[in-house]
N, CA, C and O atoms as CSV, one atom per row, in Angstrom:
chain,resi,resn,atom,element,x,y,z
A,1,MET,N,N,-201.197,105.586,-70.501
A,1,MET,CA,C,-200.659,104.731,-69.312
A,1,MET,C,C,-201.473,104.981,-68.070
A,1,MET,O,O,-201.845,104.053,-67.352
A,2,ARG,N,N,-201.764,106.322,-67.811
A,2,ARG,CA,C,-202.551,106.726,-66.622
A,2,ARG,C,C,-203.898,106.019,-66.631
A,2,ARG,O,O,-204.382,105.567,-65.593
A,3,PHE,N,N,-204.536,105.922,-67.889
A,3,PHE,CA,C,-205.862,105.256,-67.936
A,3,PHE,C,C,-205.725,103.735,-67.544
A,3,PHE,O,O,-206.600,103.169,-66.889
A,4,ILE,N,N,-204.584,103.104,-67.977
A,4,ILE,CA,C,-204.478,101.662,-67.608
A,4,ILE,C,C,-204.260,101.530,-66.144
A,4,ILE,O,O,-204.722,100.536,-65.585
A,5,LYS,N,N,-203.584,102.456,-65.435
A,5,LYS,CA,C,-203.373,102.382,-64.077
A,5,LYS,C,C,-204.683,102.494,-63.287
A,5,LYS,O,O,-204.898,101.794,-62.298
A,6,ILE,N,N,-205.566,103.416,-63.769
A,6,ILE,CA,C,-206.842,103.654,-63.169
A,6,ILE,C,C,-207.716,102.369,-63.337
A,6,ILE,O,O,-208.347,101.909,-62.385
A,7,ILE,N,N,-207.732,101.829,-64.532
A,7,ILE,CA,C,-208.418,100.623,-64.740
A,7,ILE,C,C,-207.985,99.451,-63.793
A,7,ILE,O,O,-208.802,98.731,-63.219
A,8,ALA,N,N,-206.604,99.325,-63.679
A,8,ALA,CA,C,-206.016,98.218,-62.974
A,8,ALA,C,C,-206.437,98.482,-61.451
A,8,ALA,O,O,-206.852,97.535,-60.783
A,9,LEU,N,N,-206.338,99.709,-60.923
A,9,LEU,CA,C,-206.789,99.994,-59.611
A,9,LEU,C,C,-208.222,99.787,-59.293
A,9,LEU,O,O,-208.591,99.301,-58.224
A,10,SER,N,N,-209.074,100.188,-60.301
A,10,SER,CA,C,-210.436,99.908,-60.225
A,10,SER,C,C,-210.753,98.399,-60.058
A,10,SER,O,O,-211.502,97.985,-59.174
A,11,LEU,N,N,-210.156,97.634,-60.933
A,11,LEU,CA,C,-210.281,96.182,-60.838
A,11,LEU,C,C,-209.835,95.621,-59.494
A,11,LEU,O,O,-210.469,94.723,-58.938
A,12,LEU,N,N,-208.786,96.139,-59.005
A,12,LEU,CA,C,-208.207,95.671,-57.729
A,12,LEU,C,C,-209.237,95.934,-56.668
A,12,LEU,O,O,-209.546,95.029,-55.892
A,13,VAL,N,N,-209.801,97.158,-56.589
A,13,VAL,CA,C,-210.778,97.583,-55.617
A,13,VAL,C,C,-211.987,96.683,-55.687
A,13,VAL,O,O,-212.455,96.168,-54.671
A,14,VAL,N,N,-212.499,96.494,-56.914
A,14,VAL,CA,C,-213.711,95.702,-57.163
A,14,VAL,C,C,-213.526,94.248,-56.704
A,14,VAL,O,O,-214.447,93.636,-56.163
A,15,GLY,N,N,-212.295,93.696,-56.933
A,15,GLY,CA,C,-211.917,92.392,-56.549
A,15,GLY,C,C,-211.808,92.277,-54.997
A,15,GLY,O,O,-212.128,91.219,-54.456
A,16,LEU,N,N,-211.375,93.312,-54.287
A,16,LEU,CA,C,-211.259,93.173,-52.854
A,16,LEU,C,C,-212.572,93.333,-52.194
A,16,LEU,O,O,-212.813,92.740,-51.142
A,17,VAL,N,N,-213.507,94.175,-52.817
A,17,VAL,CA,C,-214.837,94.336,-52.336
A,17,VAL,C,C,-215.555,93.046,-52.494
A,17,VAL,O,O,-216.196,92.568,-51.558
A,18,ALA,N,N,-215.462,92.450,-53.695
A,18,ALA,CA,C,-216.121,91.250,-53.923
A,18,ALA,C,C,-215.653,90.041,-53.002
A,18,ALA,O,O,-216.461,89.216,-52.575
A,19,SER,N,N,-214.372,89.997,-52.741
A,19,SER,CA,C,-213.889,88.925,-51.864
A,19,SER,C,C,-214.386,89.119,-50.425
A,19,SER,O,O,-214.675,88.165,-49.703
A,20,GLY,N,N,-214.469,90.382,-50.049
A,20,GLY,CA,C,-215.063,90.768,-48.756
A,20,GLY,C,C,-216.475,90.229,-48.650
A,20,GLY,O,O,-216.859,89.548,-47.699
A,21,ALA,N,N,-217.225,90.577,-49.690
A,21,ALA,CA,C,-218.574,90.198,-49.735
A,21,ALA,C,C,-218.802,88.766,-49.708
A,21,ALA,O,O,-219.804,88.334,-49.140
A,22,LEU,N,N,-217.961,87.975,-50.275
A,22,LEU,CA,C,-218.039,86.518,-50.274
A,22,LEU,C,C,-217.791,86.016,-48.839
A,22,LEU,O,O,-218.494,85.131,-48.351
A,23,ALA,N,N,-216.788,86.594,-48.181
A,23,ALA,CA,C,-216.419,86.159,-46.863
A,23,ALA,C,C,-217.670,86.511,-45.869
A,23,ALA,O,O,-217.902,85.815,-44.880
A,24,MET,N,N,-218.364,87.520,-46.178
A,24,MET,CA,C,-219.528,87.903,-45.246
A,24,MET,C,C,-220.699,87.018,-45.535
A,24,MET,O,O,-221.600,87.013,-44.696
A,25,LYS,N,N,-220.820,86.250,-46.630
A,25,LYS,CA,C,-221.822,85.409,-46.906
A,25,LYS,C,C,-221.989,84.312,-45.890
A,25,LYS,O,O,-223.107,83.850,-45.665
A,26,HIS,N,N,-220.878,83.865,-45.252
A,26,HIS,CA,C,-220.916,82.786,-44.333
A,26,HIS,C,C,-221.728,83.308,-43.126
A,26,HIS,O,O,-221.532,84.400,-42.593
A,27,LYS,N,N,-222.668,82.398,-42.752
A,27,LYS,CA,C,-223.597,82.743,-41.663
A,27,LYS,C,C,-222.846,82.584,-40.358
A,27,LYS,O,O,-221.914,81.783,-40.288
A,28,PRO,N,N,-223.228,83.340,-39.291
A,28,PRO,CA,C,-222.651,83.160,-37.994
A,28,PRO,C,C,-222.644,81.738,-37.489
A,28,PRO,O,O,-221.656,81.307,-36.895
A,29,SER,N,N,-223.736,80.979,-37.710
A,29,SER,CA,C,-223.864,79.591,-37.373
A,29,SER,C,C,-222.834,78.742,-38.006
A,29,SER,O,O,-222.315,77.803,-37.403
A,30,GLU,N,N,-222.531,79.074,-39.243
A,30,GLU,CA,C,-221.505,78.287,-40.121
A,30,GLU,C,C,-220.168,78.561,-39.536
A,30,GLU,O,O,-219.388,77.624,-39.365
A,31,ARG,N,N,-219.831,79.834,-39.202
A,31,ARG,CA,C,-218.591,80.289,-38.700
A,31,ARG,C,C,-218.409,79.614,-37.340
A,31,ARG,O,O,-217.342,79.079,-37.040
A,32,GLY,N,N,-219.521,79.649,-36.480
A,32,GLY,CA,C,-219.563,78.954,-35.200
A,32,GLY,C,C,-219.190,77.562,-35.279
A,32,GLY,O,O,-218.335,77.124,-34.510
A,33,LYS,N,N,-219.792,76.771,-36.202
A,33,LYS,CA,C,-219.600,75.391,-36.391
A,33,LYS,C,C,-218.144,75.118,-36.642
A,33,LYS,O,O,-217.614,74.126,-36.144
A,34,THR,N,N,-217.458,75.990,-37.421
A,34,THR,CA,C,-216.026,75.874,-37.795
A,34,THR,C,C,-215.160,76.019,-36.511
A,34,THR,O,O,-214.228,75.254,-36.266
A,35,LEU,N,N,-215.548,77.098,-35.670
A,35,LEU,CA,C,-214.803,77.289,-34.435
A,35,LEU,C,C,-215.169,76.206,-33.496
A,35,LEU,O,O,-214.265,75.764,-32.787
A,36,PHE,N,N,-216.303,75.734,-33.389
A,36,PHE,CA,C,-216.670,74.545,-32.474
A,36,PHE,C,C,-215.839,73.362,-32.848
A,36,PHE,O,O,-215.538,72.562,-31.962
A,37,ASN,N,N,-215.453,73.181,-34.038
A,37,ASN,CA,C,-214.744,71.969,-34.344
A,37,ASN,C,C,-213.256,72.295,-34.518
A,37,ASN,O,O,-212.514,71.433,-34.989
A,38,SER,N,N,-212.836,73.369,-34.200
A,38,SER,CA,C,-211.403,73.867,-34.211
A,38,SER,C,C,-210.636,73.670,-32.856
A,38,SER,O,O,-211.230,73.849,-31.793
A,39,THR,N,N,-209.389,73.321,-32.891
A,39,THR,CA,C,-208.607,73.232,-31.660
A,39,THR,C,C,-208.097,74.594,-31.266
A,39,THR,O,O,-207.296,74.651,-30.334
A,40,SER,N,N,-208.480,75.705,-31.884
A,40,SER,CA,C,-207.979,76.984,-31.547
A,40,SER,C,C,-208.491,77.538,-30.271
A,40,SER,O,O,-207.839,78.417,-29.707
A,41,LEU,N,N,-209.608,77.098,-29.765
A,41,LEU,CA,C,-210.071,77.539,-28.410
A,41,LEU,C,C,-209.309,77.044,-27.331
A,41,LEU,O,O,-209.319,77.638,-26.252
A,42,GLY,N,N,-208.626,75.981,-27.515
A,42,GLY,CA,C,-207.821,75.404,-26.392
A,42,GLY,C,C,-206.457,75.997,-26.237
A,42,GLY,O,O,-206.148,76.978,-26.914
A,43,ASN,N,N,-205.678,75.496,-25.442
A,43,ASN,CA,C,-204.325,75.991,-25.178
A,43,ASN,C,C,-203.329,75.656,-26.193
A,43,ASN,O,O,-202.156,75.999,-26.047
A,44,GLY,N,N,-203.774,74.937,-27.316
A,44,GLY,CA,C,-202.854,74.563,-28.271
A,44,GLY,C,C,-202.128,73.185,-28.066
A,44,GLY,O,O,-201.549,72.628,-28.998
A,45,THR,N,N,-202.185,72.693,-26.865
A,45,THR,CA,C,-201.548,71.422,-26.664
A,45,THR,C,C,-202.438,70.218,-26.473
A,45,THR,O,O,-201.987,69.077,-26.574
A,46,SER,N,N,-203.703,70.473,-26.198
A,46,SER,CA,C,-204.579,69.355,-25.861
A,46,SER,C,C,-205.068,68.778,-27.209
A,46,SER,O,O,-205.260,67.562,-27.222
A,47,GLY,N,N,-205.295,69.464,-28.332
A,47,GLY,CA,C,-205.681,68.982,-29.622
A,47,GLY,C,C,-207.164,68.716,-29.500
A,47,GLY,O,O,-207.725,68.057,-30.376
A,48,ASN,N,N,-207.827,69.191,-28.468
A,48,ASN,CA,C,-209.309,69.071,-28.350
A,48,ASN,C,C,-210.112,70.291,-28.908
A,48,ASN,O,O,-209.606,71.411,-28.979
A,49,SER,N,N,-211.211,70.053,-29.245
A,49,SER,CA,C,-212.195,71.086,-29.696
A,49,SER,C,C,-213.575,70.825,-28.935
A,49,SER,O,O,-213.756,69.816,-28.253
A,50,CYS,N,N,-214.446,71.738,-29.096
A,50,CYS,CA,C,-215.822,71.556,-28.492
A,50,CYS,C,C,-216.294,70.188,-29.062
A,50,CYS,O,O,-216.853,69.365,-28.337
A,51,GLY,N,N,-216.048,69.964,-30.410
A,51,GLY,CA,C,-216.634,68.759,-31.024
A,51,GLY,C,C,-215.967,67.482,-30.500
A,51,GLY,O,O,-216.462,66.384,-30.754
A,52,THR,N,N,-214.850,67.610,-29.771
A,52,THR,CA,C,-214.291,66.335,-29.178
A,52,THR,C,C,-215.278,65.764,-28.145
A,52,THR,O,O,-215.403,64.541,-28.074
A,53,CYS,N,N,-215.913,66.493,-27.423
A,53,CYS,CA,C,-216.890,65.977,-26.349
A,53,CYS,C,C,-218.334,66.047,-26.958
A,53,CYS,O,O,-219.209,65.324,-26.482
A,54,HIS,N,N,-218.595,66.862,-27.952
A,54,HIS,CA,C,-219.889,66.998,-28.602
A,54,HIS,C,C,-219.765,66.811,-30.049
A,54,HIS,O,O,-219.928,67.786,-30.783
A,55,PRO,N,N,-219.488,65.637,-30.544
A,55,PRO,CA,C,-219.291,65.444,-31.920
A,55,PRO,C,C,-220.719,65.802,-32.687
A,55,PRO,O,O,-221.797,65.337,-32.318
A,56,ASP,N,N,-220.571,66.615,-33.703
A,56,ASP,CA,C,-221.769,67.162,-34.424
A,56,ASP,C,C,-222.739,67.843,-33.485
A,56,ASP,O,O,-223.919,67.904,-33.831
A,57,GLY,N,N,-222.362,68.357,-32.343
A,57,GLY,CA,C,-223.169,69.012,-31.433
A,57,GLY,C,C,-223.967,68.186,-30.411
A,57,GLY,O,O,-224.823,68.632,-29.646
A,58,LYS,N,N,-223.528,66.834,-30.525
A,58,LYS,CA,C,-224.404,65.920,-29.742
A,58,LYS,C,C,-224.465,66.343,-28.185
A,58,LYS,O,O,-223.463,66.693,-27.562
A,59,GLY,N,N,-225.596,66.277,-27.703
A,59,GLY,CA,C,-225.823,66.696,-26.272
A,59,GLY,C,C,-226.123,68.090,-26.123
A,59,GLY,O,O,-226.444,68.501,-25.007
A,60,LEU,N,N,-226.058,68.918,-27.163
A,60,LEU,CA,C,-226.390,70.358,-27.106
A,60,LEU,C,C,-227.592,70.622,-27.861
A,60,LEU,O,O,-227.963,71.793,-27.952
A,61,GLU,N,N,-228.277,69.670,-28.434
A,61,GLU,CA,C,-229.601,69.955,-29.088
A,61,GLU,C,C,-230.526,70.659,-28.186
A,61,GLU,O,O,-230.748,70.245,-27.048
A,62,GLY,N,N,-231.079,71.739,-28.687
A,62,GLY,CA,C,-231.993,72.508,-27.893
A,62,GLY,C,C,-231.492,73.418,-26.732
A,62,GLY,O,O,-232.236,74.042,-25.974
A,63,ALA,N,N,-230.134,73.409,-26.695
A,63,ALA,CA,C,-229.481,74.247,-25.623
A,63,ALA,C,C,-229.774,75.725,-25.707
A,63,ALA,O,O,-229.793,76.459,-24.719
A,64,GLY,N,N,-229.991,76.103,-26.894
A,64,GLY,CA,C,-230.270,77.562,-27.192
A,64,GLY,C,C,-231.635,78.028,-26.612
A,64,GLY,O,O,-231.863,79.226,-26.441
A,65,ALA,N,N,-232.517,77.080,-26.322
A,65,ALA,CA,C,-233.843,77.454,-25.815
A,65,ALA,C,C,-233.910,77.369,-24.298
A,65,ALA,O,O,-234.924,77.731,-23.701
A,66,LYS,N,N,-232.855,76.900,-23.679
A,66,LYS,CA,C,-232.804,76.840,-22.128
A,66,LYS,C,C,-232.707,78.113,-21.523
A,66,LYS,O,O,-232.277,79.109,-22.103
A,67,LYS,N,N,-233.144,78.076,-20.250
A,67,LYS,CA,C,-233.040,79.308,-19.389
A,67,LYS,C,C,-231.852,79.216,-18.382
A,67,LYS,O,O,-231.475,80.177,-17.711
A,68,GLU,N,N,-231.309,78.001,-18.338
A,68,GLU,CA,C,-230.302,77.652,-17.380
A,68,GLU,C,C,-229.481,76.523,-17.898
A,68,GLU,O,O,-230.025,75.569,-18.454
A,69,TRP,N,N,-228.157,76.597,-17.732
A,69,TRP,CA,C,-227.310,75.584,-18.312
A,69,TRP,C,C,-226.447,74.848,-17.239
A,69,TRP,O,O,-225.640,75.486,-16.563
A,70,LYS,N,N,-226.603,73.621,-17.098
A,70,LYS,CA,C,-225.882,72.785,-16.115
A,70,LYS,C,C,-224.725,72.079,-16.909
A,70,LYS,O,O,-224.912,71.397,-17.916
A,71,THR,N,N,-223.562,72.315,-16.358
A,71,THR,CA,C,-222.423,71.680,-16.954
A,71,THR,C,C,-221.610,70.947,-15.817
A,71,THR,O,O,-221.980,71.109,-14.654
A,72,PRO,N,N,-220.620,70.224,-16.070
A,72,PRO,CA,C,-219.847,69.672,-14.978
A,72,PRO,C,C,-219.136,70.728,-14.124
A,72,PRO,O,O,-218.683,70.474,-13.008
A,73,GLY,N,N,-219.063,71.960,-14.731
A,73,GLY,CA,C,-218.424,73.052,-14.034
A,73,GLY,C,C,-219.357,73.904,-13.266
A,73,GLY,O,O,-218.944,74.906,-12.681
A,74,GLY,N,N,-220.656,73.530,-13.243
A,74,GLY,CA,C,-221.622,74.288,-12.458
A,74,GLY,C,C,-222.840,74.639,-13.258
A,74,GLY,O,O,-222.985,74.192,-14.396
A,75,THR,N,N,-223.786,75.487,-12.648
A,75,THR,CA,C,-224.909,75.883,-13.323
A,75,THR,C,C,-224.838,77.367,-13.659
A,75,THR,O,O,-224.482,78.187,-12.814
A,76,PHE,N,N,-225.194,77.719,-14.950
A,76,PHE,CA,C,-225.004,79.055,-15.393
A,76,PHE,C,C,-226.309,79.550,-15.994
A,76,PHE,O,O,-227.146,78.798,-16.493
A,77,LYS,N,N,-226.428,80.964,-15.904
A,77,LYS,CA,C,-227.514,81.633,-16.317
A,77,LYS,C,C,-227.572,82.137,-17.695
A,77,LYS,O,O,-228.626,82.572,-18.159
A,78,THR,N,N,-226.425,82.093,-18.398
A,78,THR,CA,C,-226.248,82.421,-19.796
A,78,THR,C,C,-225.473,81.364,-20.489
A,78,THR,O,O,-224.603,80.683,-19.947
A,79,LEU,N,N,-225.874,81.271,-21.801
A,79,LEU,CA,C,-225.220,80.263,-22.599
A,79,LEU,C,C,-223.649,80.609,-22.785
A,79,LEU,O,O,-222.791,79.731,-22.877
A,80,GLU,N,N,-223.378,81.989,-22.829
A,80,GLU,CA,C,-222.123,82.444,-22.991
A,80,GLU,C,C,-221.171,81.933,-21.775
A,80,GLU,O,O,-220.039,81.483,-21.952
A,81,GLU,N,N,-221.758,82.061,-20.611
A,81,GLU,CA,C,-220.929,81.571,-19.385
A,81,GLU,C,C,-220.756,80.049,-19.498
A,81,GLU,O,O,-219.679,79.552,-19.169
A,82,ALA,N,N,-221.765,79.284,-19.947
A,82,ALA,CA,C,-221.560,77.811,-20.119
A,82,ALA,C,C,-220.470,77.519,-21.087
A,82,ALA,O,O,-219.606,76.682,-20.827
A,83,VAL,N,N,-220.494,78.235,-22.269
A,83,VAL,CA,C,-219.467,78.111,-23.258
A,83,VAL,C,C,-218.113,78.360,-22.718
A,83,VAL,O,O,-217.197,77.583,-22.990
A,84,ASN,N,N,-217.933,79.392,-21.973
A,84,ASN,CA,C,-216.597,79.762,-21.392
A,84,ASN,C,C,-216.141,78.819,-20.437
A,84,ASN,O,O,-214.947,78.524,-20.394
A,85,ILE,N,N,-217.060,78.263,-19.583
A,85,ILE,CA,C,-216.525,77.224,-18.597
A,85,ILE,C,C,-216.056,76.017,-19.318
A,85,ILE,O,O,-215.146,75.360,-18.813
A,86,CYS,N,N,-216.610,75.637,-20.512
A,86,CYS,CA,C,-216.116,74.533,-21.223
A,86,CYS,C,C,-214.769,74.926,-21.876
A,86,CYS,O,O,-213.853,74.105,-21.934
A,87,VAL,N,N,-214.653,76.127,-22.347
A,87,VAL,CA,C,-213.399,76.632,-22.924
A,87,VAL,C,C,-212.303,76.518,-21.912
A,87,VAL,O,O,-211.236,75.967,-22.181
A,88,THR,N,N,-212.557,77.010,-20.819
A,88,THR,CA,C,-211.486,77.237,-19.821
A,88,THR,C,C,-211.185,75.891,-19.094
A,88,THR,O,O,-210.037,75.659,-18.716
A,89,THR,N,N,-212.068,75.111,-18.917
A,89,THR,CA,C,-211.885,73.679,-18.114
A,89,THR,C,C,-211.540,72.663,-19.043
A,89,THR,O,O,-210.446,72.105,-18.970
A,90,ALA,N,N,-212.426,72.358,-19.962
A,90,ALA,CA,C,-212.286,71.109,-20.903
A,90,ALA,C,C,-211.121,71.424,-21.840
A,90,ALA,O,O,-210.216,70.610,-22.020
A,91,LEU,N,N,-211.157,72.555,-22.401
A,91,LEU,CA,C,-210.165,72.853,-23.505
A,91,LEU,C,C,-208.901,73.506,-22.975
A,91,LEU,O,O,-207.918,73.620,-23.707
A,92,LYS,N,N,-208.905,73.961,-21.654
A,92,LYS,CA,C,-207.792,74.642,-21.133
A,92,LYS,C,C,-207.412,75.890,-21.801
A,92,LYS,O,O,-206.251,76.293,-21.740
A,93,GLY,N,N,-208.357,76.546,-22.457
A,93,GLY,CA,C,-208.120,77.730,-23.116
A,93,GLY,C,C,-208.512,78.988,-22.333
A,93,GLY,O,O,-208.852,78.916,-21.152
A,94,LYS,N,N,-208.456,80.166,-23.025
A,94,LYS,CA,C,-208.766,81.376,-22.408
A,94,LYS,C,C,-210.205,81.763,-22.728
A,94,LYS,O,O,-210.671,81.655,-23.863
A,95,ALA,N,N,-210.893,82.222,-21.671
A,95,ALA,CA,C,-212.287,82.581,-21.825
A,95,ALA,C,C,-212.437,83.607,-23.042
A,95,ALA,O,O,-211.533,84.386,-23.345
A,96,LEU,N,N,-213.595,83.540,-23.674
A,96,LEU,CA,C,-213.811,84.452,-24.721
A,96,LEU,C,C,-214.565,85.617,-24.175
A,96,LEU,O,O,-215.269,85.450,-23.179
A,97,ASP,N,N,-214.474,86.788,-24.748
A,97,ASP,CA,C,-215.210,87.990,-24.398
A,97,ASP,C,C,-216.581,87.701,-24.874
A,97,ASP,O,O,-216.769,87.323,-26.030
A,98,VAL,N,N,-217.526,87.861,-24.046
A,98,VAL,CA,C,-218.953,87.491,-24.264
A,98,VAL,C,C,-219.539,88.243,-25.421
A,98,VAL,O,O,-220.533,87.836,-26.022
A,99,LYS,N,N,-218.857,89.424,-25.740
A,99,LYS,CA,C,-219.382,90.235,-26.870
A,99,LYS,C,C,-218.583,90.070,-28.159
A,99,LYS,O,O,-218.829,90.760,-29.148
A,100,SER,N,N,-217.613,89.138,-28.134
A,100,SER,CA,C,-216.754,89.022,-29.293
A,100,SER,C,C,-217.571,88.275,-30.405
A,100,SER,O,O,-218.598,87.648,-30.147
A,101,LYS,N,N,-217.019,88.393,-31.701
A,101,LYS,CA,C,-217.435,87.765,-32.796
A,101,LYS,C,C,-217.427,86.278,-32.601
A,101,LYS,O,O,-218.413,85.610,-32.911
A,102,GLU,N,N,-216.385,85.761,-32.115
A,102,GLU,CA,C,-216.204,84.305,-31.941
A,102,GLU,C,C,-217.323,83.730,-31.011
A,102,GLU,O,O,-217.921,82.701,-31.326
A,103,MET,N,N,-217.602,84.434,-29.825
A,103,MET,CA,C,-218.623,84.001,-28.933
A,103,MET,C,C,-219.963,84.003,-29.559
A,103,MET,O,O,-220.728,83.049,-29.416
A,104,LYS,N,N,-220.276,85.094,-30.277
A,104,LYS,CA,C,-221.579,85.248,-31.022
A,104,LYS,C,C,-221.713,84.146,-32.018
A,104,LYS,O,O,-222.790,83.570,-32.168
A,105,ASP,N,N,-220.641,83.837,-32.706
A,105,ASP,CA,C,-220.773,82.714,-33.690
A,105,ASP,C,C,-220.920,81.341,-33.093
A,105,ASP,O,O,-221.696,80.524,-33.589
A,106,LEU,N,N,-220.196,81.080,-32.050
A,106,LEU,CA,C,-220.362,79.824,-31.307
A,106,LEU,C,C,-221.852,79.732,-30.666
A,106,LEU,O,O,-222.486,78.678,-30.700
A,107,VAL,N,N,-222.295,80.766,-30.154
A,107,VAL,CA,C,-223.711,80.781,-29.611
A,107,VAL,C,C,-224.711,80.607,-30.752
A,107,VAL,O,O,-225.749,79.979,-30.542
A,108,SER,N,N,-224.454,81.120,-31.916
A,108,SER,CA,C,-225.349,81.004,-33.043
A,108,SER,C,C,-225.417,79.575,-33.439
A,108,SER,O,O,-226.492,79.027,-33.683
A,109,TYR,N,N,-224.228,78.951,-33.507
A,109,TYR,CA,C,-224.122,77.470,-33.884
A,109,TYR,C,C,-224.878,76.689,-32.874
A,109,TYR,O,O,-225.734,75.901,-33.277
A,110,ILE,N,N,-224.646,76.829,-31.557
A,110,ILE,CA,C,-225.322,76.043,-30.566
A,110,ILE,C,C,-226.728,76.150,-30.669
A,110,ILE,O,O,-227.459,75.161,-30.620
A,111,LYS,N,N,-227.191,77.455,-30.826
A,111,LYS,CA,C,-228.677,77.649,-31.054
A,111,LYS,C,C,-229.253,77.006,-32.216
A,111,LYS,O,O,-230.454,76.737,-32.241
A,112,SER,N,N,-228.485,76.744,-33.172
A,112,SER,CA,C,-229.024,76.154,-34.435
A,112,SER,C,C,-229.237,74.610,-34.217
A,112,SER,O,O,-229.910,73.926,-34.989
A,113,LEU,N,N,-228.617,74.132,-33.122
A,113,LEU,CA,C,-228.771,72.589,-32.871
A,113,LEU,C,C,-230.148,72.240,-32.316
A,113,LEU,O,O,-230.384,72.318,-31.111
A,114,LYS,N,N,-231.068,71.846,-33.231
A,114,LYS,CA,C,-232.436,71.597,-32.773
A,114,LYS,C,C,-232.489,70.052,-32.413
A,114,LYS,O,O,-231.744,69.223,-32.936
A,115,PRO,N,N,-233.449,69.760,-31.463
A,115,PRO,CA,C,-233.736,68.448,-31.146
A,115,PRO,C,C,-234.083,67.729,-32.491
A,115,PRO,O,O,-234.679,68.312,-33.396
A,116,LYS,N,N,-233.685,66.468,-32.563
A,116,LYS,CA,C,-234.028,65.696,-33.772
A,116,LYS,C,C,-235.417,65.047,-33.648
A,116,LYS,O,O,-235.748,64.462,-32.617
A,117,GLY,N,N,-236.207,65.158,-34.693
A,117,GLY,CA,C,-237.577,64.622,-34.695
A,117,GLY,C,C,-238.452,65.254,-33.618
A,117,GLY,O,O,-238.520,66.477,-33.489
A,118,ASN,N,N,-239.116,64.403,-32.853
A,118,ASN,CA,C,-240.020,64.813,-31.778
A,118,ASN,C,C,-239.296,64.497,-30.433
A,118,ASN,O,O,-239.956,64.260,-29.421
A,119,ALA,N,N,-238.035,64.497,-30.431
A,119,ALA,CA,C,-237.351,63.884,-29.184
A,119,ALA,C,C,-237.652,64.778,-27.879
A,119,ALA,O,O,-237.487,64.332,-26.744
A,120,ALA,N,N,-238.083,66.005,-28.132
A,120,ALA,CA,C,-238.286,66.842,-26.921
A,120,ALA,C,C,-239.626,66.571,-26.297
A,120,ALA,O,O,-239.785,66.839,-25.106
A,121,ALA,N,N,-240.543,66.090,-26.967
A,121,ALA,CA,C,-241.876,65.793,-26.483
A,121,ALA,C,C,-241.808,64.445,-25.694
A,121,ALA,O,O,-241.348,63.436,-26.228
A,122,PRO,N,N,-242.261,64.451,-24.454
A,122,PRO,CA,C,-242.439,63.172,-23.633
A,122,PRO,C,C,-243.447,62.228,-24.244
A,122,PRO,O,O,-244.469,62.667,-24.770
A,123,LYS,N,N,-243.178,60.951,-24.182
A,123,LYS,CA,C,-244.109,59.985,-24.640
A,123,LYS,C,C,-245.337,59.912,-23.685
A,123,LYS,O,O,-245.120,59.913,-22.473
A,124,LYS,N,N,-246.579,59.851,-24.142
A,124,LYS,CA,C,-247.685,59.666,-23.392
A,124,LYS,C,C,-247.867,58.194,-22.982
A,124,LYS,O,O,-247.649,57.283,-23.780
A,125,LYS,N,N,-248.266,57.988,-21.733
A,125,LYS,CA,C,-248.592,56.622,-21.326
A,125,LYS,C,C,-250.093,56.259,-21.626
A,125,LYS,O,O,-250.988,57.088,-21.463
A,126,ALA,N,N,-250.297,55.121,-22.022
A,126,ALA,CA,C,-251.614,54.684,-22.287
A,126,ALA,C,C,-252.525,54.692,-21.077
A,126,ALA,O,O,-252.072,54.276,-20.010
A,127,PRO,N,N,-253.766,55.130,-21.152
A,127,PRO,CA,C,-254.639,55.174,-19.889
A,127,PRO,C,C,-254.903,53.774,-19.453
A,127,PRO,O,O,-255.088,52.866,-20.264
A,128,VAL,N,N,-254.919,53.606,-18.120
A,128,VAL,CA,C,-255.116,52.333,-17.467
A,128,VAL,C,C,-256.600,52.268,-17.137
A,128,VAL,O,O,-257.243,53.262,-16.801
A,129,GLY,N,N,-257.088,51.097,-17.244
A,129,GLY,CA,C,-258.503,50.751,-16.880
A,129,GLY,C,C,-259.647,51.226,-17.787
A,129,GLY,O,O,-260.810,51.324,-17.394
A,130,CYS,N,N,-259.240,51.506,-19.004
A,130,CYS,CA,C,-260.313,51.922,-19.966
A,130,CYS,C,C,-260.824,50.784,-20.754
A,130,CYS,O,O,-261.711,50.960,-21.590
C-alpha cells in the first residue's frame, strides 16, 4: 500500500512540474499580446483593452525602437511610462509597476511589433534635371 502511495505522489509531482513547464513555454511577447487584448488593465467598467485603440498593435509598429514616445497624454522617455499613461487615461486603470511581469510582457509584445515591409524607409524622389 505504501508503495502505491509513493508512486501516486511521484506521478502527481511529475504532473505538476510538467504543467508548470508547459505554462513557462509561453513567450513574454505572447503573454503580452494576451494582456494587450484583455480588458483586465482597465477599471472593469469600460470594456476596453489596449487593442481597442490599437487593433493588432496598429500604430505601435516599431515603437520598441524609439527613444521617446509621444502620446495624447504627453511625451515620455520610457516605453513603460507611455504604456502606463494609456492604462491610466484611456483604460481608466491602475498604473502597472514598471518592474512587474505584466509590464515586461506588455513591453515585450510592443517591441515585437515590427514595421510591415519597408514602411520605415522613406521613398526617394527621382532626381530632377538629369
